[in-house]
N, C-alpha and C positions, 0 to 999 in steps of 0.2 A: 504493499499500499504506500502511496506517495505521501509526502509530507505537505502540509499546508503552507510551509515557508515559502514555497515557489510563489504563491499568490498573495503573500502578506505585503502590505504597503510599507514604503521606506518609513524610517523613524520620524522624519520631519513631517510626514503626512499625518501620522497617527498620534503625535505629541503636540502639546501646546508650545513647545520650545520654538524659537525662530529657526528658520532653514539655515543650513551652513552657508558661509561666505564663499563667494566665487573663487575658484582657483586662478592662478595666473594664466594657465591655459585656456581656461573657459573665457576669461576676459579678452585674450588676444583673439580667439575665434569670434567672440561677439564684436570686437571692433573691426576685424577684417571683413566680417559679414556686412556690417553697416557700410564700410567704405566701398564695397563692391555693389551692394544692392541700391543704395541711394542714387549714384551716378547713372546706373543702368535704368532705373525707374525714370529719371529725369530725361535721359536720352530717349526712352521709349515714348515718353509724353511728347518731346519734341518732333519725333518721327511721325507720330500719329498727327499731329498738328498740321504737318506738311502734307499728309494724305488727305485730311480733312479740307485743306485749302484747295486741293486738286478736285474736290467733288465727292468724295466718299463720305457720305452722311453719317455712317456708323463710326467712323473714326473720331467723330467729336466726342463721343462717350469716352473712348480710350485716351483722348487727350487730357481728360480730367481725371481719369481713373488712374493712371500710372503716377502722377505726382501725389495722389492721395496715398497710394501704396508706399511711396517714399516717406510721406508723413507718418503713417502707421509703423513703418520700421524704425523711424527715429524714436517715436513714442515707446515702442517695445524695447528698444536698446536702452533708452534712459531708465525704464522701469527695472529691467533686468541687471543692468549695470550697478544700480543702487542696491541690489539684493532683495528686491521687492518680488520674490517669486510667487506666482499664483498658488494658493493652498486649496486643497480639496476640503471642503466643508465636511466635518464629521456629524453625522445625524445623532440626535439625542434619542438613544435607544429606549429609555425608559418612557419618554413621552409617546414614541411611536407604539409601544406595547399597550400603553393605557388607551390610546386612540383605537388600536386594533380591538382590544377587549370590549370597549364601549360600542364598537359596530356589531360584534358578534351578539351582544346581549339584546339588541333591537330586533 
């Protein structure tokens, strides 16, 4: 029989302690990703603007969509580089059990 450790959540998910700080390698990868993604998104927006100018009506959507992606990547980079890692909320099992028992009685 297999152990349930395979499906166990990491400690930072299941505990109330703050998540671990980013390592130097993780920071480097995060910075390199940002400096590749943002210029690409801005270039793609400029490229789509040229296509939109030549009469491709659908390219107008992409003209604004690619810079939006650049903004989202900057937002995520700032959030992750500060150590604000999204946490998975833990359910209140006692409250859920009470709610479940209340439904069965009805």
